[in-house]
C-alpha positions as CSV (number, residue, x, y, z in Angstrom):
1,M,52.2,-6.0,-326.9
2,S,54.5,-8.0,-324.7
3,D,53.8,-11.8,-324.6
4,L,53.7,-11.4,-320.8
5,I,50.5,-9.3,-320.8
6,P,47.9,-12.0,-321.5
7,Y,49.7,-14.3,-319.0
8,L,49.9,-11.7,-316.3
9,T,46.3,-10.7,-316.8
10,A,45.2,-14.4,-316.7
11,K,47.3,-15.0,-313.6
12,R,45.2,-12.7,-311.5
13,T,42.4,-15.2,-310.8
14,V,45.0,-18.0,-310.3
15,D,46.7,-15.9,-307.6
16,D,43.4,-14.8,-306.1
17,R,42.7,-18.5,-305.3
18,A,46.3,-19.3,-304.3
19,L,47.2,-16.5,-301.9
20,N,47.5,-17.7,-298.3
21,R,44.9,-15.6,-296.5
22,R,46.5,-16.0,-293.1
23,V,49.7,-14.5,-294.4
24,W,47.7,-11.9,-296.3
25,D,45.7,-10.9,-293.2
26,Q,48.9,-10.6,-291.2
27,F,50.4,-8.3,-293.9
28,V,47.3,-6.1,-294.0
29,S,47.2,-6.0,-290.2
30,G,50.8,-4.9,-290.2
31,L,50.1,-2.1,-292.6
32,E,47.2,-0.9,-290.4
33,S,49.4,-1.0,-287.3
34,R,52.0,1.2,-289.0
35,A,49.3,3.6,-290.2
36,S,47.9,4.1,-286.7
37,G,51.3,5.3,-285.5
38,V,52.1,7.9,-288.1
39,D,50.6,11.1,-289.4
40,R,51.3,10.4,-293.1
41,P,50.2,8.1,-295.9
42,I,51.3,4.5,-295.7
43,R,54.0,3.9,-298.3
44,I,54.1,0.7,-300.4
45,V,56.6,-0.1,-303.1
46,E,55.9,-3.0,-305.4
47,L,58.8,-4.6,-307.3
48,G,57.9,-6.6,-310.5
49,A,54.4,-5.1,-310.4
50,G,53.5,-6.5,-313.8
51,V,50.1,-5.2,-315.0
52,G,49.1,-4.0,-311.6
53,S,47.0,-6.9,-310.3
54,M,48.2,-6.5,-306.7
55,I,47.0,-2.9,-306.7
56,A,43.6,-4.0,-307.9
57,R,43.5,-6.8,-305.4
58,L,44.3,-4.5,-302.5
59,G,41.5,-2.2,-303.7
60,D,39.0,-4.9,-304.6
61,W,39.4,-6.8,-301.3
62,E,38.6,-3.6,-299.4
63,Q,40.8,-4.2,-296.4
64,L,42.8,-0.9,-296.1
65,T,41.6,2.4,-294.9
66,G,43.3,5.8,-294.9
67,T,45.7,7.1,-297.5
68,I,48.0,4.6,-299.3
69,S,50.9,6.0,-301.4
70,Y,51.7,3.2,-303.8
71,R,54.7,3.1,-306.1
72,A,54.6,0.2,-308.7
73,V,57.8,-0.6,-310.5
74,D,58.4,-2.9,-313.4
75,V,61.3,-3.3,-315.8
76,D,59.1,-4.1,-318.8
77,D,57.7,-1.0,-320.7
78,A,54.8,-3.0,-322.0
79,C,53.8,-4.1,-318.5
80,V,54.0,-0.5,-317.2
81,S,51.8,0.7,-320.1
82,A,49.3,-2.0,-319.4
83,A,49.2,-1.3,-315.7
84,R,48.6,2.4,-316.4
85,E,45.7,1.5,-318.6
86,R,44.1,-1.3,-316.5
87,V,44.5,-0.3,-312.9
88,P,42.1,2.6,-313.3
89,E,39.6,0.4,-315.0
90,W,39.9,-2.3,-312.3
91,L,39.6,0.1,-309.4
92,S,36.6,1.9,-311.1
93,A,34.9,-1.5,-311.5
94,A,35.5,-2.1,-307.8
95,G,33.6,1.1,-306.9
96,Y,36.5,3.7,-306.7
97,A,36.2,7.2,-308.1
98,T,39.4,7.6,-310.1
99,T,41.2,10.7,-311.4
100,V,44.7,11.4,-312.7
101,D,46.7,14.2,-311.2
102,D,49.9,14.7,-313.3
103,E,51.2,11.1,-313.4
104,T,49.5,10.0,-310.1
105,L,46.3,8.0,-310.2
106,I,44.0,8.9,-307.3
107,A,41.4,6.3,-306.4
108,E,38.9,7.0,-303.6
109,Q,36.2,5.0,-301.9
110,G,34.8,5.8,-298.5
111,D,37.7,6.1,-296.0
112,T,40.3,4.8,-298.5
113,R,42.4,6.8,-300.8
114,F,45.1,5.3,-303.1
115,E,47.8,7.6,-304.6
116,I,49.4,5.4,-307.3
117,T,52.4,5.8,-309.6
118,V,53.6,3.3,-312.1
119,E,57.1,3.5,-313.4
120,C,59.6,1.6,-315.5
121,A,62.8,0.9,-313.6
122,D,65.1,-1.9,-312.6
123,A,64.3,-3.1,-309.0
124,R,68.0,-2.9,-308.2
125,T,68.0,0.9,-308.7
126,V,65.0,1.7,-306.5
127,R,65.4,3.8,-303.4
128,D,62.6,4.8,-301.1
129,E,61.3,5.0,-297.5
130,A,58.5,2.5,-297.7
131,D,56.5,0.8,-295.0
132,A,56.2,-2.3,-297.1
133,V,57.7,-3.8,-300.2
134,I,55.6,-6.2,-302.2
135,A,57.5,-8.7,-304.4
136,A,54.9,-11.2,-305.8
137,A,56.3,-14.1,-307.9
138,F,59.6,-12.1,-308.1
139,L,62.1,-13.5,-305.6
140,D,62.4,-16.7,-307.6
141,I,64.0,-14.8,-310.5
142,V,66.5,-12.8,-308.4
143,D,69.3,-13.6,-306.1
144,P,67.9,-13.2,-302.6
145,A,71.4,-12.8,-301.1
146,R,71.8,-9.6,-303.2
147,L,68.2,-8.3,-303.2
148,L,67.5,-8.6,-299.5
149,P,70.3,-6.3,-298.4
150,S,69.5,-3.9,-301.2
151,L,66.0,-3.4,-299.8
152,H,67.5,-1.7,-296.8
153,D,67.5,1.3,-299.1
154,V,63.9,0.9,-299.9
155,L,62.3,0.0,-296.6
156,R,62.0,2.1,-293.4
157,P,63.3,0.4,-290.3
158,G,60.7,-2.1,-289.2
159,G,59.1,-2.2,-292.6
160,M,57.7,-5.3,-294.1
161,L,58.6,-7.5,-297.1
162,Y,55.6,-9.4,-298.5
163,A,56.7,-12.0,-301.0
164,P,53.7,-14.1,-302.1
165,C,53.8,-16.8,-304.8
166,T,57.5,-17.5,-304.4
167,F,58.3,-20.9,-306.1
168,D,59.2,-23.8,-303.8
169,G,60.3,-26.6,-305.9
170,A,57.3,-28.7,-307.0
171,T,55.4,-28.9,-310.3
172,H,52.7,-31.5,-311.0
173,F,50.9,-32.1,-314.3
174,S,47.6,-33.8,-315.0
175,P,46.5,-36.2,-316.5
176,A,49.6,-38.2,-315.7
177,H,52.2,-38.8,-318.4
178,P,55.1,-41.3,-318.3
179,D,57.6,-38.5,-318.8
180,D,56.3,-36.2,-316.2
181,D,58.9,-36.8,-313.5
182,R,61.7,-36.4,-316.0
183,I,60.2,-33.2,-317.4
184,E,59.8,-31.7,-314.0
185,R,63.3,-32.6,-312.9
186,L,64.9,-31.1,-316.0
187,Y,62.6,-28.0,-315.8
188,H,63.7,-27.4,-312.2
189,R,67.4,-28.1,-313.1
190,H,67.1,-25.4,-315.8
191,M,66.1,-22.9,-313.2
192,D,69.1,-23.9,-311.0
193,E,71.9,-24.3,-313.5
194,I,71.1,-23.2,-317.1
195,R,68.9,-20.1,-317.4
196,E,70.4,-16.7,-317.5
197,L,68.1,-15.3,-314.8
198,P,69.3,-15.8,-311.2
199,G,67.1,-17.5,-308.6
200,S,66.4,-21.1,-308.2
201,S,63.7,-23.8,-308.1
202,R,64.0,-23.6,-304.2
203,A,63.6,-19.9,-304.1
204,A,61.2,-19.8,-301.2
205,R,63.4,-21.8,-299.0
206,D,66.4,-19.8,-300.0
207,V,64.6,-16.6,-299.0
208,I,63.7,-18.0,-295.6
209,E,67.3,-19.1,-295.0
210,Q,68.8,-15.8,-296.2
211,A,66.4,-13.4,-294.5
212,P,67.9,-13.6,-291.0
213,K,71.4,-13.1,-292.4
214,H,70.3,-9.7,-293.8
215,E,68.5,-8.3,-290.7
216,Y,65.0,-9.6,-291.4
217,T,62.7,-11.6,-289.1
218,V,60.4,-13.9,-291.0
219,T,57.0,-13.4,-289.3
220,A,54.8,-15.6,-291.4
221,T,54.9,-18.3,-294.1
222,G,52.2,-20.3,-295.8
223,G,51.5,-22.5,-298.8
224,C,50.3,-20.7,-301.9
225,D,49.8,-23.3,-304.7
226,W,48.7,-22.5,-308.2
227,V,46.0,-25.1,-309.0
228,V,44.7,-24.7,-312.5
229,G,42.4,-27.0,-314.4
230,A,39.0,-27.2,-316.0
231,R,37.3,-28.4,-312.9
232,T,33.8,-27.6,-314.2
233,G,34.4,-28.6,-317.8
234,T,36.0,-25.3,-318.8
235,Y,38.9,-23.2,-317.7
236,P,37.9,-20.3,-315.4
237,A,38.3,-16.7,-316.7
238,E,41.4,-16.5,-319.0
239,E,43.3,-19.3,-317.4
240,A,43.8,-21.3,-320.6
241,A,46.2,-18.4,-321.6
242,F,48.0,-18.9,-318.3
243,L,48.5,-22.6,-319.0
244,E,49.6,-21.9,-322.5
245,H,52.3,-19.5,-321.4
246,L,53.6,-22.0,-318.8
247,L,53.8,-24.7,-321.5
248,E,55.7,-22.3,-323.7
249,T,58.1,-21.6,-320.8
250,I,58.6,-25.2,-320.0
251,D,59.2,-26.1,-323.7
252,G,61.7,-23.2,-324.0
253,A,63.6,-24.5,-321.0
254,L,63.7,-28.1,-322.2
255,A,64.9,-26.9,-325.7
256,D,68.1,-25.7,-324.1
257,Y,69.1,-29.3,-323.3
258,A,71.5,-31.3,-325.5
259,P,70.0,-34.5,-327.1
260,A,72.1,-36.6,-324.8
261,D,70.1,-35.1,-321.8
262,L,66.7,-35.0,-323.5
263,D,65.8,-36.4,-326.9
264,P,64.0,-33.7,-328.8
265,S,61.4,-36.2,-329.9
266,V,60.5,-36.9,-326.2
267,R,60.2,-33.2,-325.5
268,G,58.1,-32.7,-328.7
269,E,55.7,-35.6,-327.9
270,W,55.2,-34.4,-324.3
271,V,54.5,-30.8,-325.3
272,S,52.3,-31.8,-328.1
273,T,50.2,-34.1,-325.9
274,R,49.9,-31.3,-323.3
275,R,48.8,-28.8,-325.9
276,T,46.2,-31.2,-327.3
277,Q,44.9,-31.7,-323.7
278,L,44.9,-27.9,-323.2
279,A,42.8,-27.4,-326.4
280,N,40.4,-30.1,-325.1
281,E,40.3,-28.5,-321.7
282,E,41.8,-31.6,-320.1
283,F,45.2,-30.3,-319.0
284,G,45.9,-29.1,-315.5
285,M,48.9,-28.3,-313.3
286,V,49.9,-27.5,-309.7
287,A,52.9,-25.4,-308.9
288,H,53.9,-25.2,-305.2
289,H,54.8,-21.8,-303.8
290,L,55.1,-20.1,-300.4
291,D,53.9,-16.7,-299.3
292,I,56.5,-15.1,-297.1
293,L,56.2,-12.1,-294.8
294,A,59.3,-10.7,-293.2
295,R,60.1,-7.6,-291.2
296,L,63.3,-5.5,-291.4
297,R,64.7,-5.1,-287.9
298,P,63.7,-1.7,-286.5
299,E,67.1,-0.9,-285.1
300,L,68.6,-0.4,-288.6
């Protein structure tokens, strides 16, 4: 099983708290407006769909009616397999009647019908005629100057890009540690200058700046902070696994620095302290993101 699966599963409750409901409501309202003007299912394409949490959220929060054709895409085979297994379970738990027709999951409840496919593909190769593209916690690991124009081949004119949980350059740890500022600075620098993945620690601002250059109008933005800690003496749901994965990610990034930039003993002590705090349910962190909603200009 991919190491991502426990993390992505645990992340669902973190995202549920973090998502900016004003931006979410505007996204859902935009989908409903498009649905009222066409005699066909609303088409959604999700890039970087992971284990399918966004599909489950759209179903569980019960805000859409009519028929929704949903194409979920991820480049990781293990994530695709997990989504195919878990999405039917999650939607069934939310009260949907689910069946599988060929490779399409049908989920129905009242006036709502989802027709869902999950596939393994590189986001750069996707072509479609979607009313909306969802890219959650995705635009910070791609180059927006390349992805945004490529989505012209995925979206219909006037279609929406909903990009929640896009990182925006701030990470805070608790309890305070003397090396926190240095660790944060080097971790963000790694995103900007060292890692092989594109994107940056200022991804949300980059997207907002780049969008108008590529025929999008940004219609809504709002804060979407991951706030994770044992506020009632224990971590909610599976969020300890979420924090453990983030610590591993930070440790891996710091390990790429030469000793002249970061003494390995400093890194080791900081990570060890944080893991001890995690085991004792004392560790917490805040990561600042923005939710972004943009619309492709209809004249294209």
